[in-house]
PDB file as gemmi writes it, atoms N, CA and C in Angstrom:
CRYST1    1.000    1.000    1.000  90.00  90.00  90.00 P 1                      
ATOM      1  N   UNK A   1       2.882  14.942   0.156  1.00  0.00           N  
ATOM      2  CA  UNK A   1       3.801  13.884  -0.243  1.00  0.00           C  
ATOM      3  C   UNK A   1       4.349  13.193   1.005  1.00  0.00           C  
ATOM      4  N   UNK A   2       4.370  11.883   0.975  1.00  0.00           N  
ATOM      5  CA  UNK A   2       4.856  11.134   2.127  1.00  0.00           C  
ATOM      6  C   UNK A   2       6.346  11.392   2.321  1.00  0.00           C  
ATOM      7  N   UNK A   3       6.720  11.378   3.559  1.00  0.00           N  
ATOM      8  CA  UNK A   3       8.101  11.634   3.906  1.00  0.00           C  
ATOM      9  C   UNK A   3       8.979  10.456   3.483  1.00  0.00           C  
ATOM     10  N   UNK A   4      10.115  10.742   2.848  1.00  0.00           N  
ATOM     11  CA  UNK A   4      11.042   9.681   2.476  1.00  0.00           C  
ATOM     12  C   UNK A   4      11.851   9.316   3.711  1.00  0.00           C  
ATOM     13  N   UNK A   5      11.885   8.028   4.006  1.00  0.00           N  
ATOM     14  CA  UNK A   5      12.576   7.550   5.193  1.00  0.00           C  
ATOM     15  C   UNK A   5      13.734   6.676   4.730  1.00  0.00           C  
ATOM     16  N   UNK A   6      14.860   6.792   5.407  1.00  0.00           N  
ATOM     17  CA  UNK A   6      16.020   5.985   5.047  1.00  0.00           C  
ATOM     18  C   UNK A   6      15.675   4.514   5.102  1.00  0.00           C  
ATOM     19  N   UNK A   7      16.051   3.784   4.066  1.00  0.00           N  
ATOM     20  CA  UNK A   7      15.760   2.360   4.015  1.00  0.00           C  
ATOM     21  C   UNK A   7      16.475   1.641   5.161  1.00  0.00           C  
ATOM     22  N   UNK A   8      15.760   0.759   5.814  1.00  0.00           N  
ATOM     23  CA  UNK A   8      16.340  -0.002   6.902  1.00  0.00           C  
ATOM     24  C   UNK A   8      16.203   0.647   8.264  1.00  0.00           C  
ATOM     25  N   UNK A   9      15.773   1.918   8.305  1.00  0.00           N  
ATOM     26  CA  UNK A   9      15.587   2.594   9.583  1.00  0.00           C  
ATOM     27  C   UNK A   9      14.246   2.156  10.152  1.00  0.00           C  
ATOM     28  N   UNK A  10      14.254   1.736  11.406  1.00  0.00           N  
ATOM     29  CA  UNK A  10      13.031   1.265  12.049  1.00  0.00           C  
ATOM     30  C   UNK A  10      12.112   2.443  12.343  1.00  0.00           C  
ATOM     31  N   UNK A  11      10.844   2.289  11.984  1.00  0.00           N  
ATOM     32  CA  UNK A  11       9.862   3.345  12.230  1.00  0.00           C  
ATOM     33  C   UNK A  11       8.892   2.821  13.280  1.00  0.00           C  
ATOM     34  N   UNK A  12       8.823   3.528  14.407  1.00  0.00           N  
ATOM     35  CA  UNK A  12       7.979   3.070  15.510  1.00  0.00           C  
ATOM     36  C   UNK A  12       7.147   4.213  16.078  1.00  0.00           C  
ATOM     37  N   UNK A  13       6.230   3.859  16.939  1.00  0.00           N  
ATOM     38  CA  UNK A  13       5.444   4.837  17.690  1.00  0.00           C  
ATOM     39  C   UNK A  13       4.648   5.799  16.829  1.00  0.00           C  
ATOM     40  N   UNK A  14       4.719   7.072  17.185  1.00  0.00           N  
ATOM     41  CA  UNK A  14       3.913   8.084  16.503  1.00  0.00           C  
ATOM     42  C   UNK A  14       4.332   8.271  15.049  1.00  0.00           C  
ATOM     43  N   UNK A  15       5.643   8.098  14.756  1.00  0.00           N  
ATOM     44  CA  UNK A  15       6.099   8.224  13.368  1.00  0.00           C  
ATOM     45  C   UNK A  15       5.452   7.156  12.500  1.00  0.00           C  
ATOM     46  N   UNK A  16       5.366   5.933  13.037  1.00  0.00           N  
ATOM     47  CA  UNK A  16       4.763   4.829  12.287  1.00  0.00           C  
ATOM     48  C   UNK A  16       3.266   5.074  12.098  1.00  0.00           C  
ATOM     49  N   UNK A  17       2.609   5.555  13.140  1.00  0.00           N  
ATOM     50  CA  UNK A  17       1.175   5.845  13.052  1.00  0.00           C  
ATOM     51  C   UNK A  17       0.899   6.946  12.030  1.00  0.00           C  
ATOM     52  N   UNK A  18       1.740   7.965  12.040  1.00  0.00           N  
ATOM     53  CA  UNK A  18       1.583   9.074  11.102  1.00  0.00           C  
ATOM     54  C   UNK A  18       1.773   8.586   9.664  1.00  0.00           C  
ATOM     55  N   UNK A  19       2.832   7.797   9.444  1.00  0.00           N  
ATOM     56  CA  UNK A  19       3.096   7.260   8.111  1.00  0.00           C  
ATOM     57  C   UNK A  19       1.957   6.341   7.675  1.00  0.00           C  
ATOM     58  N   UNK A  20       1.467   5.510   8.589  1.00  0.00           N  
ATOM     59  CA  UNK A  20       0.369   4.593   8.281  1.00  0.00           C  
ATOM     60  C   UNK A  20      -0.868   5.375   7.838  1.00  0.00           C  
ATOM     61  N   UNK A  21      -1.157   6.470   8.523  1.00  0.00           N  
ATOM     62  CA  UNK A  21      -2.306   7.300   8.168  1.00  0.00           C  
ATOM     63  C   UNK A  21      -2.167   7.889   6.775  1.00  0.00           C  
ATOM     64  N   UNK A  22      -0.968   8.363   6.452  1.00  0.00           N  
ATOM     65  CA  UNK A  22      -0.719   8.931   5.116  1.00  0.00           C  
ATOM     66  C   UNK A  22      -0.864   7.872   4.037  1.00  0.00           C  
ATOM     67  N   UNK A  23      -0.252   6.707   4.283  1.00  0.00           N  
ATOM     68  CA  UNK A  23      -0.297   5.631   3.292  1.00  0.00           C  
ATOM     69  C   UNK A  23      -1.729   5.140   3.080  1.00  0.00           C  
ATOM     70  N   UNK A  24      -2.470   5.007   4.180  1.00  0.00           N  
ATOM     71  CA  UNK A  24      -3.858   4.552   4.103  1.00  0.00           C  
ATOM     72  C   UNK A  24      -4.689   5.522   3.269  1.00  0.00           C  
ATOM     73  N   UNK A  25      -4.520   6.809   3.537  1.00  0.00           N  
ATOM     74  CA  UNK A  25      -5.275   7.838   2.807  1.00  0.00           C  
ATOM     75  C   UNK A  25      -4.972   7.783   1.310  1.00  0.00           C  
ATOM     76  N   UNK A  26      -3.695   7.727   0.972  1.00  0.00           N  
ATOM     77  CA  UNK A  26      -3.298   7.718  -0.445  1.00  0.00           C  
ATOM     78  C   UNK A  26      -3.732   6.432  -1.141  1.00  0.00           C  
ATOM     79  N   UNK A  27      -3.633   5.293  -0.428  1.00  0.00           N  
ATOM     80  CA  UNK A  27      -4.033   4.019  -1.022  1.00  0.00           C  
ATOM     81  C   UNK A  27      -5.537   3.999  -1.288  1.00  0.00           C  
ATOM     82  N   UNK A  28      -6.323   4.494  -0.337  1.00  0.00           N  
ATOM     83  CA  UNK A  28      -7.778   4.496  -0.530  1.00  0.00           C  
ATOM     84  C   UNK A  28      -8.197   5.487  -1.615  1.00  0.00           C  
ATOM     85  N   UNK A  29      -7.327   6.462  -1.902  1.00  0.00           N  
ATOM     86  CA  UNK A  29      -7.613   7.412  -2.986  1.00  0.00           C  
ATOM     87  C   UNK A  29      -7.153   6.883  -4.340  1.00  0.00           C  
ATOM     88  N   UNK A  30      -6.549   5.685  -4.368  1.00  0.00           N  
ATOM     89  CA  UNK A  30      -6.210   5.053  -5.632  1.00  0.00           C  
ATOM     90  C   UNK A  30      -4.738   4.822  -5.918  1.00  0.00           C  
ATOM     91  N   UNK A  31      -3.846   5.282  -5.049  1.00  0.00           N  
ATOM     92  CA  UNK A  31      -2.415   5.048  -5.278  1.00  0.00           C  
ATOM     93  C   UNK A  31      -2.103   3.562  -5.109  1.00  0.00           C  
ATOM     94  N   UNK A  32      -1.160   3.051  -5.889  1.00  0.00           N  
ATOM     95  CA  UNK A  32      -0.782   1.642  -5.780  1.00  0.00           C  
ATOM     96  C   UNK A  32       0.253   1.461  -4.671  1.00  0.00           C  
ATOM     97  N   UNK A  33       0.377   0.232  -4.197  1.00  0.00           N  
ATOM     98  CA  UNK A  33       1.379  -0.061  -3.174  1.00  0.00           C  
ATOM     99  C   UNK A  33       2.767   0.231  -3.728  1.00  0.00           C  
ATOM    100  N   UNK A  34       3.005  -0.133  -4.984  1.00  0.00           N  
ATOM    101  CA  UNK A  34       4.316   0.121  -5.597  1.00  0.00           C  
ATOM    102  C   UNK A  34       4.628   1.610  -5.654  1.00  0.00           C  
ATOM    103  N   UNK A  35       3.638   2.414  -6.023  1.00  0.00           N  
ATOM    104  CA  UNK A  35       3.837   3.868  -6.093  1.00  0.00           C  
ATOM    105  C   UNK A  35       4.142   4.431  -4.707  1.00  0.00           C  
ATOM    106  N   UNK A  36       3.428   3.948  -3.703  1.00  0.00           N  
ATOM    107  CA  UNK A  36       3.660   4.413  -2.334  1.00  0.00           C  
ATOM    108  C   UNK A  36       5.042   3.996  -1.837  1.00  0.00           C  
ATOM    109  N   UNK A  37       5.465   2.794  -2.202  1.00  0.00           N  
ATOM    110  CA  UNK A  37       6.792   2.318  -1.802  1.00  0.00           C  
ATOM    111  C   UNK A  37       7.876   3.198  -2.416  1.00  0.00           C  
ATOM    112  N   UNK A  38       7.716   3.512  -3.680  1.00  0.00           N  
ATOM    113  CA  UNK A  38       8.704   4.353  -4.358  1.00  0.00           C  
ATOM    114  C   UNK A  38       8.720   5.759  -3.760  1.00  0.00           C  
ATOM    115  N   UNK A  39       7.549   6.284  -3.499  1.00  0.00           N  
ATOM    116  CA  UNK A  39       7.423   7.639  -2.954  1.00  0.00           C  
ATOM    117  C   UNK A  39       8.065   7.774  -1.573  1.00  0.00           C  
ATOM    118  N   UNK A  40       7.926   6.733  -0.763  1.00  0.00           N  
ATOM    119  CA  UNK A  40       8.458   6.792   0.598  1.00  0.00           C  
ATOM    120  C   UNK A  40       9.879   6.257   0.710  1.00  0.00           C  
ATOM    121  N   UNK A  41      10.359   5.591  -0.343  1.00  0.00           N  
ATOM    122  CA  UNK A  41      11.697   5.012  -0.281  1.00  0.00           C  
ATOM    123  C   UNK A  41      11.749   3.718   0.508  1.00  0.00           C  
ATOM    124  N   UNK A  42      10.581   3.103   0.713  1.00  0.00           N  
ATOM    125  CA  UNK A  42      10.512   1.838   1.443  1.00  0.00           C  
ATOM    126  C   UNK A  42      10.180   0.713   0.470  1.00  0.00           C  
ATOM    127  N   UNK A  43      10.232  -0.516   0.961  1.00  0.00           N  
ATOM    128  CA  UNK A  43       9.954  -1.660   0.107  1.00  0.00           C  
ATOM    129  C   UNK A  43       8.450  -1.874  -0.057  1.00  0.00           C  
ATOM    130  N   UNK A  44       8.100  -2.628  -1.098  1.00  0.00           N  
ATOM    131  CA  UNK A  44       6.714  -3.020  -1.338  1.00  0.00           C  
ATOM    132  C   UNK A  44       6.181  -3.746  -0.102  1.00  0.00           C  
ATOM    133  N   UNK A  45       6.975  -4.675   0.434  1.00  0.00           N  
ATOM    134  CA  UNK A  45       6.559  -5.466   1.593  1.00  0.00           C  
ATOM    135  C   UNK A  45       6.279  -4.619   2.818  1.00  0.00           C  
ATOM    136  N   UNK A  46       7.102  -3.588   3.028  1.00  0.00           N  
ATOM    137  CA  UNK A  46       6.903  -2.694   4.167  1.00  0.00           C  
ATOM    138  C   UNK A  46       5.562  -1.978   4.042  1.00  0.00           C  
ATOM    139  N   UNK A  47       5.295  -1.410   2.867  1.00  0.00           N  
ATOM    140  CA  UNK A  47       4.040  -0.670   2.653  1.00  0.00           C  
ATOM    141  C   UNK A  47       2.849  -1.617   2.789  1.00  0.00           C  
ATOM    142  N   UNK A  48       2.953  -2.803   2.206  1.00  0.00           N  
ATOM    143  CA  UNK A  48       1.887  -3.807   2.289  1.00  0.00           C  
ATOM    144  C   UNK A  48       1.606  -4.148   3.753  1.00  0.00           C  
ATOM    145  N   UNK A  49       2.660  -4.367   4.526  1.00  0.00           N  
ATOM    146  CA  UNK A  49       2.512  -4.717   5.942  1.00  0.00           C  
ATOM    147  C   UNK A  49       1.864  -3.591   6.740  1.00  0.00           C  
ATOM    148  N   UNK A  50       2.294  -2.356   6.497  1.00  0.00           N  
ATOM    149  CA  UNK A  50       1.706  -1.199   7.195  1.00  0.00           C  
ATOM    150  C   UNK A  50       0.206  -1.124   6.904  1.00  0.00           C  
ATOM    151  N   UNK A  51      -0.168  -1.306   5.639  1.00  0.00           N  
ATOM    152  CA  UNK A  51      -1.586  -1.232   5.263  1.00  0.00           C  
ATOM    153  C   UNK A  51      -2.395  -2.342   5.927  1.00  0.00           C  
ATOM    154  N   UNK A  52      -1.881  -3.570   5.890  1.00  0.00           N  
ATOM    155  CA  UNK A  52      -2.634  -4.678   6.482  1.00  0.00           C  
ATOM    156  C   UNK A  52      -2.703  -4.554   8.000  1.00  0.00           C  
ATOM    157  N   UNK A  53      -1.647  -4.036   8.634  1.00  0.00           N  
ATOM    158  CA  UNK A  53      -1.671  -3.816  10.090  1.00  0.00           C  
ATOM    159  C   UNK A  53      -2.735  -2.800  10.486  1.00  0.00           C  
ATOM    160  N   UNK A  54      -3.075  -1.920   9.551  1.00  0.00           N  
ATOM    161  CA  UNK A  54      -4.046  -0.871   9.832  1.00  0.00           C  
ATOM    162  C   UNK A  54      -5.414  -1.153   9.214  1.00  0.00           C  
ATOM    163  N   UNK A  55      -5.684  -2.426   8.989  1.00  0.00           N  
ATOM    164  CA  UNK A  55      -6.996  -2.912   8.518  1.00  0.00           C  
ATOM    165  C   UNK A  55      -7.484  -2.243   7.245  1.00  0.00           C  
ATOM    166  N   UNK A  56      -6.577  -2.015   6.310  1.00  0.00           N  
ATOM    167  CA  UNK A  56      -6.956  -1.456   5.017  1.00  0.00           C  
ATOM    168  C   UNK A  56      -7.331  -2.629   4.115  1.00  0.00           C  
ATOM    169  N   UNK A  57      -8.500  -2.541   3.481  1.00  0.00           N  
ATOM    170  CA  UNK A  57      -8.925  -3.583   2.542  1.00  0.00           C  
ATOM    171  C   UNK A  57      -8.133  -3.398   1.255  1.00  0.00           C  
ATOM    172  N   UNK A  58      -7.278  -4.361   0.949  1.00  0.00           N  
ATOM    173  CA  UNK A  58      -6.433  -4.250  -0.237  1.00  0.00           C  
ATOM    174  C   UNK A  58      -7.228  -4.607  -1.491  1.00  0.00           C  
ATOM    175  N   UNK A  59      -6.924  -3.901  -2.560  1.00  0.00           N  
ATOM    176  CA  UNK A  59      -7.579  -4.155  -3.846  1.00  0.00           C  
ATOM    177  C   UNK A  59      -6.981  -5.393  -4.497  1.00  0.00           C  
ATOM    178  N   UNK A  60      -7.757  -5.974  -5.419  1.00  0.00           N  
ATOM    179  CA  UNK A  60      -7.257  -7.099  -6.191  1.00  0.00           C  
ATOM    180  C   UNK A  60      -6.189  -6.629  -7.167  1.00  0.00           C  
ATOM    181  N   UNK A  61      -5.498  -7.559  -7.779  1.00  0.00           N  
ATOM    182  CA  UNK A  61      -4.407  -7.209  -8.672  1.00  0.00           C  
ATOM    183  C   UNK A  61      -4.880  -6.645 -10.003  1.00  0.00           C  
ATOM    184  N   UNK A  62      -6.113  -6.927 -10.370  1.00  0.00           N  
ATOM    185  CA  UNK A  62      -6.609  -6.423 -11.656  1.00  0.00           C  
ATOM    186  C   UNK A  62      -6.078  -7.251 -12.803  1.00  0.00           C  
ATOM    187  N   UNK A  63      -6.245  -6.735 -14.010  1.00  0.00           N  
ATOM    188  CA  UNK A  63      -5.774  -7.477 -15.179  1.00  0.00           C  
ATOM    189  C   UNK A  63      -6.710  -8.621 -15.505  1.00  0.00           C  
ATOM    190  N   UNK A  64      -6.253  -9.477 -16.408  1.00  0.00           N  
ATOM    191  CA  UNK A  64      -7.072 -10.605 -16.863  1.00  0.00           C  
ATOM    192  C   UNK A  64      -7.233 -11.615 -15.732  1.00  0.00           C  
ATOM    193  N   UNK A  65      -8.401 -12.184 -15.625  1.00  0.00           N  
ATOM    194  CA  UNK A  65      -8.640 -13.210 -14.617  1.00  0.00           C  
ATOM    195  C   UNK A  65      -8.732 -14.562 -15.305  1.00  0.00           C  
ATOM    196  N   UNK A  66      -8.579 -15.608 -14.548  1.00  0.00           N  
ATOM    197  CA  UNK A  66      -8.599 -16.943 -15.129  1.00  0.00           C  
ATOM    198  C   UNK A  66      -9.903 -17.664 -14.876  1.00  0.00           C  
ATOM    199  N   UNK A  67     -10.882 -16.930 -14.364  1.00  0.00           N  
ATOM    200  CA  UNK A  67     -12.172 -17.555 -14.059  1.00  0.00           C  
ATOM    201  C   UNK A  67     -12.925 -17.913 -15.329  1.00  0.00           C  
ATOM    202  N   UNK A  68     -14.075 -18.560 -15.136  1.00  0.00           N  
ATOM    203  CA  UNK A  68     -14.921 -18.919 -16.270  1.00  0.00           C  
ATOM    204  C   UNK A  68     -15.442 -17.687 -16.948  1.00  0.00           C  
ATOM    205  N   UNK A  69     -15.623 -17.756 -18.258  1.00  0.00           N  
ATOM    206  CA  UNK A  69     -16.164 -16.632 -19.014  1.00  0.00           C  
ATOM    207  C   UNK A  69     -17.595 -16.387 -18.572  1.00  0.00           C  
ATOM    208  N   UNK A  70     -17.998 -15.133 -18.547  1.00  0.00           N  
ATOM    209  CA  UNK A  70     -19.363 -14.796 -18.143  1.00  0.00           C  
ATOM    210  C   UNK A  70     -20.346 -15.234 -19.225  1.00  0.00           C  
ATOM    211  N   UNK A  71     -21.541 -15.619 -18.811  1.00  0.00           N  
ATOM    212  CA  UNK A  71     -22.572 -16.064 -19.748  1.00  0.00           C  
ATOM    213  C   UNK A  71     -22.905 -14.966 -20.735  1.00  0.00           C  
ATOM    214  N   UNK A  72     -23.110 -15.316 -21.974  1.00  0.00           N  
ATOM    215  CA  UNK A  72     -23.500 -14.353 -22.981  1.00  0.00           C  
ATOM    216  C   UNK A  72     -22.319 -13.734 -23.724  1.00  0.00           C  
ATOM    217  N   UNK A  73     -21.166 -14.243 -23.501  1.00  0.00           N  
ATOM    218  CA  UNK A  73     -19.988 -13.705 -24.195  1.00  0.00           C  
ATOM    219  C   UNK A  73     -19.563 -14.580 -25.318  1.00  0.00           C  
TER     220      UNK A  73                                                      
END                                                                             
């Protein structure tokens, strides 16, 4: 389980790298950004930023899309 960090406390250096590694691992295993934010006590934006800073390919939002219907439907 990711360590809960006080909101607003700056995370730098090795602590940030360690947290980034944990978040990356859990996200690639299927956890959502929102779930990770809640688990760590940080904001959605913080988790999103950590993931993008560490070159994690973010998943699409899912749900219904607005594109053209596929042929044969």
